[in-house]
C-alpha positions in Angstrom: 12.1 -19.3 -17.8 9.8 -18.7 -20.6 6.7 -19.8 -20.9 6.0 -19.7 -24.9 2.4 -20.9 -25.0 1.1 -19.6 -22.0 0.1 -22.6 -19.1 -1.6 -26.0 -20.6 -4.2 -25.7 -18.0 -5.2 -22.2 -16.8 -6.0 -21.8 -12.9 -7.3 -19.4 -10.9 -4.6 -18.4 -8.2 -5.8 -17.5 -4.5 -4.0 -15.2 -2.9 -3.9 -14.7 1.3 -2.8 -11.7 2.8 -4.0 -10.1 6.2 -2.2 -6.5 5.5 -2.5 -2.9 5.5 -3.1 -0.7 2.7 0.9 0.0 2.0 1.1 -4.2 2.8 -1.3 -5.0 0.2 -0.3 -2.5 -2.5 3.3 -4.1 -2.4 1.4 -7.5 -3.4 0.4 -6.4 -6.6 3.5 -7.5 -8.7 2.9 -10.8 -7.1 -0.3 -10.7 -8.7 0.6 -9.7 -12.2 3.3 -12.6 -11.5 0.9 -14.9 -11.0 -1.8 -13.7 -13.7 0.8 -14.6 -16.1 2.0 -17.7 -14.9 -1.5 -19.3 -14.7 -3.2 -17.4 -17.5 -6.1 -16.2 -15.3 -6.1 -13.2 -13.0 -6.3 -13.5 -9.2 -8.5 -14.2 -6.0 -7.7 -12.1 -3.3 -8.3 -13.0 0.2 -7.5 -10.2 2.7 -8.9 -8.3 5.7 -10.7 -5.3 6.1 -12.2 -3.0 3.3 -9.6 -1.5 1.7 -8.8 -3.9 -0.5 -11.2 -3.8 -2.9 -10.9 -0.3 -3.5 -7.1 -0.7 -4.2 -7.6 -3.3 -6.5 -11.1 -1.9 -8.8 -10.8 -2.9 -12.3 -7.5 -4.3 -11.9 -6.4 -6.4 -14.6 -4.6 -8.6 -12.5 -6.9 -8.9 -9.7 -10.8 -10.8 -10.9 -12.2 -11.1 -7.4 -11.7 -10.2 -3.9 -12.9 -11.9 -0.6 -12.6 -9.6 2.5 -12.6 -10.5 6.2 -14.3 -8.6 9.4 -13.8 -8.9 13.0 -11.2 -10.8 13.0 -11.5 -11.5 16.6 -14.9 -13.0 16.4 -14.6 -16.6 17.4 -14.5 -19.2 14.5 -17.6 -20.7 15.8 -19.7 -17.9 16.4 -18.9 -16.4 13.0 -21.1 -17.0 9.8 -18.8 -14.8 7.5 -16.1 -16.9 8.6 -18.2 -20.2 7.6 -19.0 -18.5 4.0 -15.3 -18.0 3.5 -14.5 -21.3 4.3 -17.0 -22.6 1.7 -15.8 -19.9 -0.7 -12.1 -21.6 0.0 -13.0 -25.4 -0.5 -14.9 -24.6 -3.4 -12.0 -22.9 -5.0 -9.8 -25.5 -7.2 -6.7 -23.2 -8.2 -3.4 -22.7 -6.0 -3.0 -20.9 -3.2 -0.3 -18.8 -2.5 -0.4 -17.6 1.7 1.9 -14.3 0.8 1.7 -14.2 5.2 4.4 -13.6 7.5 2.9 -12.8 11.3 2.7 -15.7 13.4 -1.1 -14.7 14.5 -2.5 -14.2 10.9 -0.9 -17.7 9.9 -2.7 -19.2 12.6 -6.3 -17.9 11.7 -5.5 -18.7 7.9 -4.2 -22.1 9.0 -7.3 -22.7 10.7 -9.7 -21.6 7.5 -7.8 -24.3 5.1 -7.9 -27.1 7.8 -11.7 -26.4 7.8 -11.9 -25.9 4.1 -10.4 -29.4 3.6 -7.9 -27.9 1.6 -4.8 -30.3 1.0 -0.9 -28.8 1.6 0.0 -29.9 -1.6 -2.0 -27.2 -3.2 -0.4 -24.6 -1.4 2.4 -22.9 -0.8 3.3 -20.4 1.9 5.7 -17.4 2.4 7.2 -19.0 5.0 8.5 -22.1 3.1 11.4 -19.9 1.1 14.1 -18.3 2.8 13.1 -14.7 4.2 15.8 -11.8 4.0 15.5 -9.4 6.6 16.7 -6.6 4.3 15.2 -7.4 1.3 12.7 -5.1 -0.3 9.0 -6.8 -0.1 8.7 -6.5 -3.8 11.5 -8.2 -4.4 10.7 -10.9 -1.9 6.8 -11.0 -3.5 8.3 -11.8 -6.9 10.5 -14.9 -5.2 7.7 -16.1 -3.8 5.5 -15.7 -7.0 8.1 -18.0 -8.5 7.7 -21.2 -6.3 4.6 -23.6 -7.3 2.5 -25.8 -5.1 3.5 -29.3 -5.5 -0.1 -30.4 -7.2 1.0 -28.2 -9.7 4.5 -28.8 -10.9 3.5 -31.2 -13.8 2.6 -28.8 -15.6 4.1 -26.3 -17.4 3.3 -23.1 -15.7 6.8 -21.1 -15.6 7.3 -17.3 -16.4 8.9 -14.3 -18.6 11.0 -12.0 -17.2 8.7 -9.0 -18.2 6.3 -10.9 -15.9 8.6 -9.6 -13.3 7.6 -5.8 -12.5 9.7 -4.4 -9.7 7.2 -1.6 -9.1 3.3 -1.7 -8.3 0.9 0.5 -10.1 -2.4 1.2 -10.0 -5.5 1.8 -12.2 -8.2 4.6 -12.1 -11.4 4.3 -14.9 -13.5 7.8 -16.1 -15.3 7.5 -13.2 -12.5 7.8 -10.7 -11.4 10.9 -12.3 -14.5 12.6 -12.8 -14.9 11.9 -9.6 -11.8 13.8 -8.6 -12.6 16.5 -10.8 -15.7 17.6 -9.0 -14.0 16.9 -5.9 -11.2 19.4 -6.4 -13.4 21.9 -7.8 -15.9 21.7 -4.2 -12.8 21.9 -2.1 -11.7 24.8 -4.3 -8.4 23.1 -5.3 -8.3 22.6 -9.0 -7.2 25.3 -10.3 -3.9 26.0 -8.4 -0.5 23.3 -8.0 -1.2 21.1 -5.2 1.1 20.0 -2.6 -0.2 16.7 -0.6 1.5 16.4 3.4 1.0 12.8 5.5 2.1 13.5 8.6 0.3 10.5 10.4 0.1 6.6 10.4 -2.0 4.1 12.0 -0.4 4.4 15.5 1.2 8.1 15.5 -2.4 9.7 15.5 -2.3 10.0 19.4 0.6 12.1 18.3 0.0 14.1 21.8 0.9 11.1 24.0 3.3 9.5 21.4 5.5 12.4 20.4 8.8 11.0 22.7 8.0 7.6 22.0 6.8 6.9 18.0 9.6 6.3 15.9 7.6 7.8 12.8 6.3 11.2 14.5 7.9 14.3 13.0 7.1 16.8 15.3 4.1 19.4 14.8 6.7 22.4 14.3 9.0 20.4 12.0 5.5 20.3 9.4 4.8 23.8 10.2 8.5 24.8 9.4 7.9 23.1 6.1 4.8 24.5 5.3 6.0 27.6 5.4 9.3 26.7 3.2 6.3 24.9 0.7 4.8 28.2 0.4 7.5 30.5 -0.3 8.6 28.4 -3.1 5.2 28.0 -4.7 2.8 30.8 -3.4 -0.4 30.1 -5.1 0.0 26.5 -4.2 -2.7 24.7 -1.8 -1.1 22.5 0.8 -3.0 20.1 1.5 -2.8 17.9 4.7 -4.0 14.3 4.2 -4.6 11.1 6.4 -7.5 9.1 7.7 -10.6 10.2 9.9 -8.4 9.1 13.4 -5.4 11.3 12.2 -7.5 15.0 12.1 -6.3 16.2 15.6 -2.4 15.7 14.1 -3.2 17.7 11.0 -5.3 20.5 13.0 -2.5 21.3 15.3 0.2 21.6 12.4 -2.4 24.0 10.1 -2.4 26.0 13.4 1.0 26.1 14.2 1.1 27.1 10.0 -1.4 30.0 10.1 -1.3 29.9 6.2 -4.7 30.1 4.2 -2.7 28.1 1.8 -3.2 25.2 4.1 -6.2 22.6 3.9 -7.2 19.6 5.5 -8.4 16.6 4.1 -9.0 13.7 6.5 -12.6 12.7 6.3 -13.6 13.3 2.4 -10.6 11.7 0.6 -11.4 8.0 0.3 -8.8 5.5 -1.4 -10.5 5.9 -5.0 -10.4 9.8 -4.8 -6.6 9.6 -3.1 -5.5 7.9 -5.7 -7.2 10.4 -8.5 -5.5 13.5 -6.1 -1.8 12.0 -6.5 -2.0 11.5 -10.1 -3.0 15.4 -10.2 -0.5 16.2 -7.7 2.8 18.3 -8.0 4.3 16.1 -4.7 3.8 14.8 -1.6 5.9 14.6 1.9 4.8 11.8 4.0 6.2 9.5 6.8 6.7 5.7 5.7 3.3 4.7 5.4 0.3 3.4 3.2 -0.3 6.7 0.9 3.4 6.8 0.7 3.0 3.5 -1.5 -0.6 4.7 -3.3 1.6 8.3 -4.2 4.7 6.2 -5.6 2.1 3.6 -7.7 0.3 6.4 -9.2 3.5 8.8 -10.5 3.4 11.5 -8.0 7.1 13.1 -6.9 7.5 11.8 -3.4 9.9 12.6 0.1 9.3 9.7 2.7 11.2 10.0 5.9 11.7 7.0 7.8 12.3 6.4 11.3 12.0 3.1 13.2 13.5 -0.2 12.3 12.9 -0.8 8.9 14.3 1.8 6.0 14.3 1.8 2.2 16.0 -1.3 1.7 12.6 -2.9 3.2 10.0 -0.5 2.1 11.2 2.1 -0.1 8.8 3.3 -3.0 9.4 2.6 -6.3 7.7 4.3 -9.3 6.5 2.4 -12.0 7.0 5.9 -14.1 10.7 6.5 -12.7 9.1 9.7 -11.3 11.7 10.9 -8.4 11.3 9.7 -4.6 13.9 10.9 -2.0 14.2 8.6 1.1 15.2 10.7 4.3 16.4 9.0 7.5 18.4 6.6 9.1 16.6 4.1 11.2 16.6 2.9 13.6 17.1 6.8 14.7 13.2 8.0 15.0 11.5 10.4 12.2 12.4 13.7 14.9 15.9 13.6 13.9 15.6 14.5 10.3 15.9 18.0 10.2 13.0 20.4 8.6 16.1 21.9 6.4 16.7 18.3 5.1 13.2 17.9 4.1 12.7 21.3 2.7 15.6 20.7 0.4 14.8 17.2 -0.3 11.5 18.5 -1.7 12.9 21.6 -3.5 14.8 19.1 -5.4 11.6 17.3 -6.4 11.3 20.3 -9.2 
């Protein structure tokens, strides 16, 4: 389909998605498509604080509304009542890009209390969900749907509105902050390789090491780091993660016993991480959100998959055509991947 002169009546689309970091990044092609279709940047209703950091100054996102404390009952939550008032005042199409039952139940409550008619909404679950379809391709199919209330007008799209890889944007302030941090940490004058060993449920690695499908053993990370040092002796090798992942990063650093191995789990917020990824030589990561960020910023990448889904569903895509190597054969756990395979994959990035 093709929109020759843009939409007849520009609208602000509202997208509702309660996802984690990687989930929210994979919505970016949807935001781009809806912006192009309706003529105005999207509003985004999300949960947590990472969405506003991720999409700050993004051309396809105008406003971000964030909910916190999801377990508090609606009647006792002034923030939710304020959100209901915002939704009630919103007069554009609403795209509910959520597929989990618990979150959908909460979203339907918000819409009902806001008095939003069904014909102004389209739900992801309105369409066929394909088990092994990539999340971006699913989002683009979803973005081509139109709520019943808007079908009389021309909200069509061009083929070049369908971007297959998420992309993010930095500004001068982001890059200045990254430069200052790299100099402060003594990381500015050598190649920088990033490693992401943890995710939101691997951080208690000493309890879950035998049962978590995304846990790659400490000894395997240490073997990889030693091989990286042999290949790039001058490089700084940076173990990244959230503060709760500090323990697993410290265990890996202790097992490696290299001065070039550094840890950044308390001073690498999202915008700074994006700036570091833009500058990095490469990254090796388990299947978690920062690996999506690396691909979006054009950082050469190796991803280790384990658990239910593999790259068919979650595969990273680079908007710049940079190399991405996927390893693992789900549902086998990440621990089944041999260090030699990861070392060879990382060396192939260069």
